[in-house]
N, C-alpha and C positions, 0 to 999 in steps of 0.2 A: 463420485462422492460416496456412494454406498459401499464401494470396495474398501475405501480407507476406514469407513465407520465400522464395517464388519471385521476388518483386520484388527482394529483397536479392541473391539469387544472380545475377539478370540484371544488376544494377548492377555487381557485382564483375566479371562476365564482360566487360561493356562497358568498364570501366576497364582491364582487362587487355589487351583488344584495342587500346585507345587507346595504351597504353604501347608495345606491340609494334610498331605501325605508325607511330606519331608519332616515336618516339625516333630511328630512322635519319635522318628528315628533319631533326631538330634538330641532329644531329651535324654535318651538312654545310651549315648555313645561318647561318654566323657573320656578325655585323654588323661594320662597321669599328670601332666602339667596343670590341667584344669582342676583336677581333684586336689592336687597339692595346694593350689591357690585358694581353695575353699577353707583350709585350716585356719581357725580363728586365733586371734590374740587371746591369751589367757593370763590374767594378772598373776604375777609371781612366777610364771613359768616361761622359759625361753622357747620360742617357737622353733620347730624343726627348720634347719637351714639347708638340709640336703635330703634327697629322697632316694629310695631304692625301688626298682621295678622288677617284678618277677612275672614270667609267663609260664604256659604249660610245660615248656621244656626244662625250666630250671626251678620250678616251685618246690621240687623235692629238696633242693639245697636249703630252703628256709623252713619248711614245715614237715619235711620227711614223710613219716607214715600217714599223715592226714591228707597228703596231696591227691591220692587217687579219688577220694570222695569229692573233693572240690572239682576235679576235672570231670568227673561223672555228672556234676551239676553245672555244666556249661561254663566253667571257669575260663576267663579270657586273660586277665592280668591282675596283679596285686601291686598297689602303690603303698609304700610304708615310710614312716619317719618317726622321730622321737622328740617329744617335748622333754626339757630338762629343768631341774630345780636342784642345784647342788649335786648331791650324789643320787638323787631320785630321778626317775624318768617315767614317762608315759609313752608307750608304743602304740601308734595308730596303724592298723592294717586295713586298707580299703580294697576289697575283692570285687572286681567287676565281672559280672556274668553275662551270658548271652541274652537272657531275658529276665524280666522281673520275677517270673515263676521260678527260675533257677536260683536267683538270689534268695527268695523266700524259702525254697527247698533246702538250701544250705543252712540258713538260719534255723529252720524248724528241726533239722537233724541234730543241731547242737544245743537246742533249747533245754533249760533245766528248771524244774519246779522249785529248786532250792533258792533261786534268785528272785529279786523283786522285779515286777513288770512295770514298764513306763509307756506313756503315750508319746513316743518319739519315733518318727518314721512310720513304717507300717506296723511295727511293734518293736519294743526294746526290752531288754532285761539286763540286770547287773547288780553290783554291790559296790563297795568302796575299793575293790581291787581289780574289777574288770567290768566291761560293758559291751553289749552286743546289740545290733539292730540291723534292719534291712529297709531300704528305700529305693524305689526304682529298680535298676539292675545291679545295685550295690549291696553287698553284705559287709558290714564293718565290725571289726573286732578291736577293742581298745583294752590294753592291759597296763597296770601300774606296777612299778618295782616294789612299792610298799603300799599296802592298803591303809588308807586314812580318810578322814572326812574331807580334807583338802583335795586329795587325789580324786575322790569320788565326785566332788562338785566339778572339778576340772574336766573329768571324763564326760560327765553329762552335758557340760557346756559345749565341748567339742562335738559330741554326738548331735546335739540340737542344731548346731551350725551346719554340719555336713548333711543332715537329713533334710533341712530346709532347701539346700542347694540341689541335692540329688532329685528329690520329688516331694514337693510340699503337700501333695495329696496322696501319699503312699498309703496303701492298705493291703489287706489280704486279697489274694486272687478272688475275682467276682463269683466264681462257682460256689464258694463257701456261703455266700449270702442266700443261696437257694436251698441250703440244707436246713433241716429242722433245728430249732433251738431247744426244744424240750429234751431233757435227759443228756444234753451235751456236756462233756467234761471240758472245762475251760482250758484254753491254751494247748489243745491237742491237735489242731489243724496242722497238716503236713503235706508235702509234695514229694512223691517218690518217683525218681526219674527212671528207674529200671528195676526189673526182677522183683516186682511186688509179690509178696508171699511165696517167693522162691520160683516164680515162673518168668522166663525170659520174654514171653510174649505180652506180659502185663507191664506196660511202661507209661510214664507220664501220668501218674495216678494221684488224684487229690483225695486225701484221707482225713477223717475226723473221728474221734472216739466218743462213745456214748455208754451210759450205764442205765439199765432198766431191770428191775426185779433182781438185783445183785448180779446181773450178767453184763459184763463189759464187752462191747462189740465195736467194730469199725464200720462206718459208712464210707464207701469209696466211689469215686466217679472217674471214668476215663473218657476224655474227649478225643475220639479217634479221628476227627476231622470231617468224616462223612459216613453215611450209612454203610456203604460197601466196606470201608475200612473197619468199622465196628463189627460187621458180620465176620470179617476175616479173623479178627481177634477171638471172637467166640468160637469160630470154627477150629482154630488152633487149640483152644481150651477143650472143646469136645473131642478133638483128635487125641489129646492127652488123656482124657478121662474115658475114652473109648465109648462115648455116648453116640447113639445113632438117631436120636430124636431130630425132627425137622427144625431147622433154625428159622424162627420168625419173630418179628418184633412183639414185645410184651414181656410177661414174667417168664423167666427161665431159671431152673434150678441146676446148678453145676455140681455134679457129684464128685468132688475132689477127694481122692483117697488119702491125701496128706493133710488137708485142711477142713474136711467135713463138707457137708452140703452147704453150698453158697447160693442163696437166692439172689437173682439179678433181674434188673429191668433193662431191656434193650429198647431204647427210644431214639430212633434216628442215629445221629453220630455219637450218642452217649450210651455208655454202659454204666449202670448204677448198681452197686451190690452191697451186701452185708456179710461181714466176716467176723467170726469169733474164734480166737486161738484154740479154744478147747473143743471146738466142733459142736457147741451147744446150739439148740434152736433159739432163735431170737423172737420174743413175743411180738405178734402183729407185724412180722417182717414185710409181708406183701402190702399192707396198708401204708407202712413207712415208705416203701419204695414208690408207690403210686402217688404219695403226697409231694414228692420232689418234682418241681416243674423247672426244667432247664430250657432256655431259648437257644 
């Protein structure tokens, strides 16, 4: 009797573990057919009746010169279709990336301060001619053939429907919540997948811009995965700068001959730093770095 009881308990536990660990994967593994089914009906507009799908091998055929940046940001595939209204059309391009961070990174690389920001998905921006947002592992670009109030409303309705299906709780990567809000320049958060400030060993970098005492600077965070990997990144940096100081956790100043002195804080798997394009000293840089608490 105990055998059957224990067997049943074990099956229940295994099922629970499967749901816990499998569900997050399913949330961000949408197929082109599923994405296409999410396109809403829009009054006055003919819903797309056919889709095209592009992958890393043929994305160049559709967006040509922009393809390398998408691929660098973990691009998996793009599903696209056109809404039509007479001679006018609205093209929806849904780019699926490997991770939500990659989708955010692609969005942030194309963000423009000239557009209006909206609370759709993790963040959205647009006007009556185009609309962009990210949610989950999707980065969505919507363009109209003619800018108009009608087209703008239709694009926002499409964006809201897609965002709610992709990830109704979409937001910026959590690391940004640990960065200070004082002196932050709005809508400057970004995710740089490779070659941050020109160095091939600085990858997967979370960045945000600040301004204090007329000095604009960037706070950046690298999650190296573990302490040894973080040390290896810093070692490569020290090899580049020819610094012979002992590497140990805490405040470190990297003397980068191309980018000026860069104060950093090595804390476990994290490397947190401050960078100014003109090589200027950042007021209270050490205090700022020590104020950032990452788990």
